[in-house]
Structure formats: C-alpha cells, structure tokens
C-alpha positions as CSV (number, residue, x, y, z in Angstrom):
1,X,77.7,6.1,24.8
2,X,77.4,9.0,22.4
3,X,75.8,6.7,19.9
4,X,73.2,5.7,22.5
5,X,72.4,9.4,23.1
6,X,71.9,10.3,19.5
7,X,70.1,7.1,18.5
8,X,66.6,7.5,17.2
9,X,64.3,6.5,20.0
10,X,61.9,5.0,17.6
11,X,64.5,2.7,16.2
12,X,63.8,-0.9,17.0
13,X,60.3,0.0,18.2
14,X,57.3,-0.9,16.0
15,X,55.3,2.2,15.5
16,X,51.6,1.8,14.6
17,X,50.7,4.3,11.9
18,X,47.7,4.5,9.7
19,X,45.8,2.3,12.1
20,X,42.3,1.5,10.8
21,X,39.5,2.7,13.0
22,X,37.3,0.0,14.5
23,X,33.9,0.2,12.8
24,X,30.9,-0.8,14.8
25,X,27.8,-2.0,13.0
26,X,24.3,-1.9,14.5
27,X,21.8,-4.5,13.5
28,X,18.0,-3.9,13.5
29,X,17.6,-6.2,16.5
30,X,20.2,-4.4,18.5
31,X,18.7,-1.0,17.4
32,X,15.3,-2.1,18.7
33,X,16.6,-3.6,21.9
34,X,18.6,-0.4,22.6
35,X,15.3,1.5,22.8
36,X,14.3,0.1,26.2
37,X,11.0,-1.5,27.2
38,X,8.8,1.4,26.1
39,X,10.4,1.4,22.6
40,X,10.1,-2.4,22.3
41,X,6.4,-2.3,23.2
42,X,5.6,0.4,20.7
43,X,7.7,-1.4,18.0
44,X,5.7,-4.5,18.8
45,X,2.4,-2.7,18.3
46,X,3.6,-1.2,15.0
47,X,4.8,-4.7,13.8
48,X,1.3,-6.1,14.5
49,X,-0.2,-3.2,12.5
50,X,2.2,-3.9,9.7
51,X,1.2,-7.6,9.5
52,X,-2.5,-6.6,9.6
53,X,-2.0,-4.1,6.8
54,X,-0.2,-6.6,4.6
55,X,-2.8,-9.3,5.2
56,X,-5.7,-7.0,4.4
57,X,-3.9,-5.7,1.3
58,X,-3.2,-9.1,-0.3
59,X,-6.5,-10.6,0.8
60,X,-8.4,-7.7,-0.9
61,X,-6.1,-7.6,-3.9
62,X,-6.8,-11.3,-4.8
63,X,-10.5,-10.8,-4.1
64,X,-10.7,-7.7,-6.3
65,X,-8.7,-9.4,-9.0
66,X,-11.1,-12.4,-9.0
67,X,-14.1,-10.0,-9.1
68,X,-12.7,-8.1,-12.2
69,X,-12.4,-11.3,-14.2
70,X,-15.3,-11.7,-16.7
71,X,-15.7,-13.5,-20.0
72,X,-15.4,-11.2,-23.0
73,X,-18.4,-12.7,-24.6
74,X,-20.5,-12.6,-21.5
75,X,-22.6,-9.6,-22.4
76,X,-23.1,-10.8,-26.0
77,X,-24.4,-14.1,-24.7
78,X,-26.7,-12.4,-22.2
79,X,-28.1,-10.1,-25.0
80,X,-28.7,-13.2,-27.2
81,X,-30.5,-15.1,-24.5
82,X,-32.7,-12.1,-23.5
83,X,-33.5,-11.3,-27.2
84,X,-34.6,-15.0,-27.7
85,X,-36.6,-15.0,-24.5
86,X,-34.3,-17.6,-22.8
87,X,-34.5,-16.0,-19.4
88,X,-33.6,-19.2,-17.5
89,X,-30.5,-19.7,-19.7
90,X,-29.4,-16.1,-19.0
91,X,-29.8,-16.5,-15.3
92,X,-27.9,-19.8,-15.4
93,X,-25.0,-18.1,-17.3
94,X,-24.9,-15.3,-14.6
95,X,-24.8,-17.9,-11.9
96,X,-21.9,-19.7,-13.6
97,X,-19.8,-16.5,-13.9
98,X,-20.3,-15.6,-10.2
99,X,-18.7,-12.1,-10.4
100,X,-20.1,-8.7,-9.3
101,X,-21.0,-7.9,-12.9
102,X,-22.8,-11.2,-13.5
103,X,-24.7,-10.8,-10.2
104,X,-25.8,-7.3,-11.2
105,X,-27.0,-8.6,-14.5
106,X,-28.7,-11.5,-12.9
107,X,-30.5,-9.2,-10.6
108,X,-31.7,-7.2,-13.6
109,X,-32.8,-10.4,-15.5
110,X,-34.8,-11.5,-12.5
111,X,-36.8,-8.2,-12.8
112,X,-37.5,-8.5,-16.5
113,X,-41.2,-7.8,-17.2
114,X,-41.3,-5.0,-14.7
115,X,-40.9,-1.3,-15.6
116,X,-37.4,-0.3,-16.6
117,X,-37.1,2.0,-13.7
118,X,-37.7,-0.8,-11.2
119,X,-35.0,-2.9,-13.0
120,X,-32.6,0.0,-12.8
121,X,-33.3,0.5,-9.1
122,X,-32.8,-3.2,-8.4
123,X,-29.4,-3.1,-10.2
124,X,-28.3,0.0,-8.3
125,X,-29.2,-1.5,-4.9
126,X,-27.3,-4.7,-5.8
127,X,-24.4,-2.6,-7.0
128,X,-24.1,-0.9,-3.6
129,X,-23.9,-4.3,-1.9
130,X,-21.2,-5.4,-4.3
131,X,-19.2,-2.3,-3.8
132,X,-19.5,-2.7,0.0
133,X,-18.2,-6.3,-0.4
134,X,-15.2,-5.1,-2.5
135,X,-14.3,-2.4,0.1
136,X,-14.5,-4.8,3.0
137,X,-11.7,-3.9,5.6
138,X,-10.1,-1.5,3.2
139,X,-11.0,1.4,5.6
140,X,-8.8,-0.4,8.2
141,X,-5.8,0.4,6.0
142,X,-6.7,4.0,6.0
143,X,-6.9,3.9,9.8
144,X,-3.5,2.2,10.1
145,X,-1.9,4.7,7.7
146,X,-3.0,7.5,10.0
147,X,-2.5,5.8,13.4
148,X,0.9,4.3,12.8
149,X,2.8,7.6,12.5
150,X,1.0,8.9,15.6
151,X,2.0,5.8,17.6
152,X,5.6,6.4,16.4
153,X,5.4,10.0,17.5
154,X,4.1,8.8,20.9
155,X,7.3,6.8,21.2
156,X,9.3,9.9,20.3
157,X,7.7,11.8,23.1
158,X,8.3,9.0,25.5
159,X,12.0,8.8,24.5
160,X,12.5,12.5,24.9
161,X,10.8,12.4,28.4
162,X,13.1,9.6,29.4
163,X,16.2,11.6,28.3
164,X,15.0,14.8,30.0
165,X,14.3,12.7,33.2
166,X,17.9,11.4,33.2
167,X,19.3,14.9,32.7
168,X,17.2,16.3,35.5
169,X,18.4,13.5,37.9
170,X,22.0,13.3,36.8
171,X,23.2,15.8,39.4
172,X,25.5,17.5,36.9
173,X,27.0,14.3,35.7
174,X,25.1,13.2,32.6
175,X,25.3,9.5,31.7
176,X,25.5,9.3,27.9
177,X,24.4,5.7,28.0
178,X,21.1,6.6,29.7
179,X,20.5,9.5,27.3
180,X,21.2,7.2,24.4
181,X,18.5,4.8,25.5
182,X,15.9,7.6,25.4
183,X,17.1,8.8,22.0
184,X,17.0,5.3,20.6
185,X,13.4,5.0,21.8
186,X,12.5,8.3,20.1
187,X,14.2,7.6,16.8
188,X,13.4,3.9,16.3
189,X,9.7,4.4,17.1
190,X,9.5,7.4,14.8
191,X,11.1,5.5,11.9
192,X,9.0,2.4,12.5
193,X,5.7,4.4,12.7
194,X,6.5,6.2,9.4
195,X,7.4,3.0,7.6
196,X,4.1,1.3,8.7
197,X,2.1,4.4,7.8
198,X,3.7,4.7,4.4
199,X,3.1,1.0,3.6
200,X,-0.5,1.2,4.7
201,X,-1.1,4.5,2.8
202,X,0.3,3.1,-0.5
203,X,-1.6,-0.2,-0.2
204,X,-4.8,1.6,0.6
205,X,-4.6,3.8,-2.4
206,X,-3.7,0.9,-4.7
207,X,-6.8,-1.0,-3.5
208,X,-9.0,2.1,-4.1
209,X,-7.8,2.3,-7.7
210,X,-8.4,-1.4,-8.3
211,X,-11.9,-1.1,-6.7
212,X,-12.8,1.9,-8.9
213,X,-11.9,-0.2,-12.0
214,X,-14.3,-2.9,-10.9
215,X,-17.0,-0.4,-10.1
216,X,-16.6,1.2,-13.6
217,X,-16.8,-2.3,-15.1
218,X,-20.1,-3.0,-13.2
219,X,-21.6,0.4,-14.3
220,X,-20.5,-0.1,-17.9
221,X,-22.1,-3.6,-18.2
222,X,-25.2,-2.6,-16.4
223,X,-25.8,0.3,-18.8
224,X,-25.3,-2.1,-21.7
225,X,-27.9,-4.4,-20.2
226,X,-30.4,-1.6,-19.6
227,X,-29.8,-0.1,-23.1
228,X,-30.5,-3.5,-24.6
229,X,-33.8,-3.8,-22.6
230,X,-34.7,-0.3,-23.8
231,X,-34.2,-1.2,-27.5
232,X,-37.3,-1.5,-29.6
233,X,-38.2,-5.1,-30.5
C-alpha cells in the first residue's frame, strides 16, 4: 500500500519527450491555389506575360545573333570588286551574305555613280529600316517589365480588400482561414509580378546591348565603304 502511494506516477508509462514538431511544406501549386480565384486569375495573366517575354527574347536573340555574323574578308572583297569596277560581282556578294551590313553596302553599291551625299543618304535610310527590323517586338519587353509589377500590385490590393472585408463582416470573430486567403492573394501576386517584371527588364536590356553592337557594326562598315569611295583613284 505504502509502496503504491510513493511510487513514481510516471513509472511504467511511456513519456513522450523531445517530440519532433510536424513540419508542413507548401508547394508552389498549393501556394497559388490558396490565393483564391482572384489570385489565380492574376497569376494566370502574369504567366502568359512571362511566356510572351521569353518567346520574344529568344526569338530576337537568335535573329540578332544571325544578323551580327559577317565574313571577316567581306569588306576587303567589296573594296577589291569596286576598285576593279566589278559592280555586279560586289552586288552578288552582298546578296549571298544577306546580313544587315551586306544589305547596307549593297544599297550603297547600287547608288555608285551618283554623288557621295546621295549614296550616304541611301545607306542611312536603309540603316533605319534595318535597325527597326532588329528592334522588332523588343519594346513589348519594356512594356511587360513595367506592367507585370503593376498587375502584381493590383493583386496585392485585391487581397488586402478581401481581408478587410472579412474583418468587417466577422462580427468580432475573425476567421484566420479567410484572412489567410486574402493575404495569400496579396503576397503571391506581388511576388509573381516582380519576378515577371525582373525577367522582362533583364532580357530587354540584354537585347538592347546586342542590338547596339550590330548597329555599331553597320555604321563601321558603312563608313569604310564610303571612305573607300571617297579615295582618289
């Protein structure tokens, strides 16, 4: 009897100590679905903008890369043909290259025999068209880089409005689950908008740098061609 009174009550009973807390992970799909219908719509719009930005980037990148490729001996061959009076051979060589530089030089060759100022004007006009072709749809990336964060912030405002609406209609008993839906909408759309905006901004500036290099290449070769025409025979 006395033994039973003084017996350790924990003896014979399995005591759970140092229990590991249950860790809950949240996947991207669950995170998006937790944002409600409004959040899912905005995320869908941002996803479409992301796909459009990546498509424009890679399409323009390959086009600009192809435009920048030119034979190292191209200008030397052009100079030789022009010096020897082989205008047709020079035009044929330009047509074979089929790059912005060769098209500019070909435009200049087609004006040989006219005043140098007219040749320069023809090359400049052709150059503007070539630059316009290189920059095709690049401005869309700039638009996406500015619009995507704004769309994300729109989702933030919508999420906060939903949360405030639930607080106002809770009657003193706030449902954390309903508040969480609004906060998920606010945070997920903000993050998605910033990600799309950053990607579009970086890709836009990279294409601008690549385009500037091609423009410099066109200007350099055009000046070489004009200088060669201006050389005394």
